[in-house]
N, C-alpha and C positions, 0 to 999 in steps of 0.2 A: 505494499500499499503507499503510495506517496499523493502525499496533499501539497499543492502549492501554496505561497501567500495564505499562511497560520494568520490567525487574527489574535492578537492578546486576549487575555479572559476576560478582564473589566471591560475591554470593547464591547465584547462579543455577548456580554450579560448586560450591558448598556443596549445595546440593538436589541434584546430578545424582552427584557424588560418595560423597555419604552412602546415596544410593539404593544406586552399586555396590557400596558398602560391604557391604549387605546380599544384594545379590543374587548375588553373583559369586566370594563367598568357599568355595565348593565344587567351581569351575569349574576340575579341575585332571587332569591324566592321568598317570602314572609311565611315562617311556621310556626307553630305553637312550640312555647319553649322547654316542653315534656319531652319533643323531639330533637331538641337541639343541640343535646350533648354530643361532644367532637366535631362540629360544625365551627367554620371560622365567621366569626361577627363580619358582616357587608360594613359597617358604619359605625361611628363610635353612638353608646349609647348613654343618655341623659338622664339621672336619677330625675323623676317627674314630682320628688315628694321628699322631706327629709324621713330617715331613719335613724332613730325613730320616731314616728309622725307625733311623736308628746312625750312628754317624761314620763316614765313608767318604772315601774318600783324592779328593782332587780335580786328582791329575796321577797321571802313569805315574814311578815311581819307588821308591823302598824306605822303608816303614813304620819306623820307628823312636823312642825313646825323645831328645826333644830335646835335653837336657842335655848327650848323650853326643857330639853334635857341635861344641861351642862351642868356638870356637878353629879350627875346620877350615879350611882354606886350598890355594889349589894348590900352595903352599911346604909344608905343612902337615896334610898328608892324615890322617884319622884311621881306622885300623883298624877295623871291627868283622866280628864272626862273621854268616853267613849262614844263616838257619834257612829250611827248605826244608818243613817239614812243620808241623804242629800251626797254632794259634792264639793262642799265648801269644808275647811278647817280652820278654825281660829285659835288664839293664844291657847294654852291649856288643854288641846283637843285633840284627839289621834282616830285613827279610822283604819279599822283590818281590813292588808292588801296581800293579793297572792302576786308571786312571781310574774310580771308580765303585764300586770292592771297599769290601767294610766293611774295617776297619785293625785290625789283631789287637789282642786285648788287652793292655793294658800299653802301647802305642805312643800317643803323642800329639801326632807330626807324621811328614811327608813331606818326604825330599828328592828332589827332581827328578832322574831316571837320568842329565839332562845333566850334573849337578855327581859322577856317581860312577864309579867304576872298577870292575866286576866280575870276580872270579878265581872258581878254584874251590870255597872254599868261607868266601869272605869277601867284603867291599866296601871299594873306598878312596873315602871322603866328602870331596871336597873342597871344601864349603861349607858352612857352619853352618846352622840353622834355628831358631828360636823355638817354641816349645809352641805345638798347633794349626795352624803354618804348613800349607799347602796340605792341610787338613782340611776336608770339611764337616762341622762340628759336628750331633748331633742336634737337630731342630727348628730347625735354623738358619733354614730357608725358612718352613715352617709348625707352629705349636703345635699338638697334642692339645687339641681344644674349641675352637678357635679358628673364628670366621666366617669361612669363604673365600668365599662367595657369599652376597650377600645379598637379601632378597626383592623381587623387582621389577628384579633386576640381569639383564641381556642376555646369555646364554649365548656367549662368542667361542672361536674355537681353542685359546686359549692356557687359560680355565675348562676348555675338556675334557682339556689334557694336565694340568693340575693335580688334577681328579677322576682322571684315570687312576693318576696316581703313587699317590694316595692309596687304589687299590683299591676306588673309587664307582664301580658299573657303570649305577646307574640312580638318576634326579632327577625331582621332582615342576616340570612348569611348568602355565603356562596354559593350558586347554584351550578357547579359546572359537570356534563356530560362529557367523559374523553374515550376517544375510540383508540382502540387496542390495534394494531396491526403489526403481526410479526410476519417477515420473508425469508425464504430461503428454502431449497430444494430440500437441505439435510433434515429439513424438523420434523420432527415426528409428536403428533398432539399427545399430552398424557392419558387423555380418555380412550385412547388408542390400544395402550399398553391393555393387553388381558392376561398374560402370565409371562413365564421365565421362559417362554418359546419365542415369546415377541420382543422380550430382551434379546435374546441370544440372536434374532435374525437381524435385529437392530443393531446390534456388536460388526455383524458380518458384512454389512451393509454401509457400516461407517456413519448411520444415523444418529441423531442426538434428540432427545427429549426437550421440548420445547420448555423451558424453565423461564426465559422473560418474560411469558404473558402474565403468568400465576404472580409471578412478584411485581409486576406493573400493576396488575388489578387489584392485590395487597395495598399494595403503594398507594394509589390513588382513593381504596376504601380507607386507609388510613388518614387519607385528608379530609374526610368526609364531603370526598366527591365520587360520582357516580360514573364506574367503569363499561364499558362495553367492547366485546372481542369480536376481533374480525381477522378470519385464518387460522392456521397460517397459510399464506400465500406463497406458490410456486415461484422461482424465480423468472420471471415471463412480465415484462414492462406490462403491456396490457392488462394481464390480469390484476398487476398490482396497481396500476391506475383507476382501472372501474372500481377496486376495492376503495383505493384513498377516494375516490367522489362520492361513495356511498355512505364512507364513514363522514366525509365533511358534510353532508347534506344533512345527518343525523346526531351532528357532536357539536360542542362549544371548541371543544380542543382534540387535535389528532396524536398522536406518537404511533412510529414508525419504530421497528427493531430490524436490524440487516440492512445489508447494503447500504452502507454508509462509505466506502472506500473506493477506491477507482478502478478493480478489478473487473474483465471483461462480463460477470456475472453479478454484477452490482448496480442493479436497475432502477431503483429507488428515487435515487438524484433524479436519474433522467428523467424516472415520470412526475417527479412534482415539479420539473421544469417545463414540463410541455403542458402541466394545468395549474399551475401558478408561480410564484415569485419566490425564489430560492433568493433569501437575504443574508446567509453565509454557510461555509462550509469548511470547517477545520479550524481549531482553536488550539491555542500553544497550552493543553494540558495535560498533565499525565494522572492515571489513565484515561482515555475519552478524547483523544484529539481528534475523531474524525466526526464529533458532533455537527449537525447541520440544525437550521431552523429557515423555515419559509411560510406564507401566507399563499391560503386562497379566497379570492374575494367572491362570495356569494352571495346577491341580491344585496349588495351593499353592508355586507357582512363579512368582515373579515374572520377566518378559520385559522388561529396556530398550527403550524406542524412541525413537530420536533422529529426530527431523525438522528435516531440514537441508534447506537453501535449493538451488535448483535453479540459481544460478550459481555458476559454479566456483570462482572465489578465494573467495566467501565461505560455500561449502561447504569447501572446504581448510581454514579458518580454523577455521569451528566444528568438525570434526572433530579439527583439531588442540588447540583449548583445552578441549575437555569431552569428549574420547575416547581420543586418542593421549596426554594428559600425564598421564592416572591410571595408567596401565600402563607408561609408556617417556617419561619427562621428556626433553627435548631437552635437550643438555649446554651451556653458556652460557659468556662470556667479557665482559669489559668492554672496550669500545673508546671513541677518541672520535669525535663526529659530524664529518663535514666541511661541512656547513652546517645551517641550523635546519631543525626540522620542527615547524611547528604541531598541536596539536589544539584539542578544544572541551571544556571544563570539565563534568564530569558524566557522559560519556562515556568507553569505555577504545578507543584506536585499538590495532591491530595493525599496525604499518609492515611492510611488506617492507623489505629492505634488501640490500645487496652489500656486499662487503671490495675494499678499495684499498689497493693500495700507493701510496705518493707521496712523495718527499723521503726514502726510508730508514725513512717510519715508514707504520705501517697504521692506515686509518681506517673508519667506517662510513659510506655514502652511502644516504640514502633514495631508492628507484627514485620515479620523478617517473611514478605513474600514478595512473589513478582510474576507477573501475568495480568490480562483482562479478564482472565476468566476462571480464576480460583475462587470460587465461590464461598468458599468455609471462612476466605480472610472477610468477607460482611459479617458472617455470623460471629465471628470470633472478636468482631471490634464492638469497643464500647462508644466510641466515638472517630473523629479525625480531626486532623489538622490541614490546615492552606498555606504552602510555603511559597512565598510571594516571588515572583520571576526574577525579584531584583537580590534577593537572598540564595547563598550559597548551602543553605541547609542550616540547622543547629547543633551546637554540641550539647554535650552533655550536664545537664543544671541546667540549663536555659530556661525561663519559663513561655509556655507555647499556650497561645487560646484554642482550647479543646471545644470541639462543637458534638453535642453528647446524642448519639441515637437515642 
């Protein structure tokens, strides 16, 4: 494989992300929050109310005016009149409250019931409280107008609890349908493998089981999007082109795998050139150099086409850098390396790493692997580091930014 005029990683990323800005800006749906787990918020969500919406008791006990309890103790209890009706507390009065209840007007504290003895119409208070002790004040959790979920943030069960508390029933989330097309005469669909005889026949013919499609399907589902599988498609330009057109009609984004180099039987690039615009092909990254990206304009609706490698690790890297990171960036942290890691100037390297503990310290260990088809290297990795094109690697002890899987 030989690719000319390789783009720098940052330039390629800018091209892809700017085009996604144009093409994906209206791809959302409004759904009930109970179904929003693991989806990506399409917009900033603002709190319509304070939370709590009123001053409420944080304990079971008695709401009262704090200064009425000053000096109270086991040996010097203070007697307060017990008010059982109404919603107003005056000096030397108290009212029984439960956790979460609004405290009555005039009250500014709650004394826990453990420090009180209740009589028929009075309460002995045996511990003083300060103003707003055991009270959750209005807006203490969230202020009205505050952004509670940012655009691009992943919805968790805790977000759902917060939305519920504020009375928000539905939200906008990204709604992206992704078509997956795997190409190659050598590919065998997993569903066509029935028993060990099929495996033996596969080995004789030099075929391989298509692992890219199941991996991509799962990665897309993990993002909260909807994948749809087409193929695998044999190495035939017309068949690839027809499958592309069908997938473009039915999806917001199309991802192809295989046929990204410049070999005699790599027809994907040619097919895309004939039906749309090829914006880039070849990036200075390792693994994943033959990444390509194009657009097909369908009824004034641009559909991005990702052209990914047929090698699983290269594919995973390309998907991570140019698709997932646009919608759902990884969390990261800085950790020291436990050994040197070399790189080549002029090229961005994505190194898979594991996180290890040694002598009560945490380190990053680069995995000793090579090749774009070593699938186990992804499974063994806890994350990855990106080595910039202007750096000749890192030395043992250097702190590096680790993107966590």
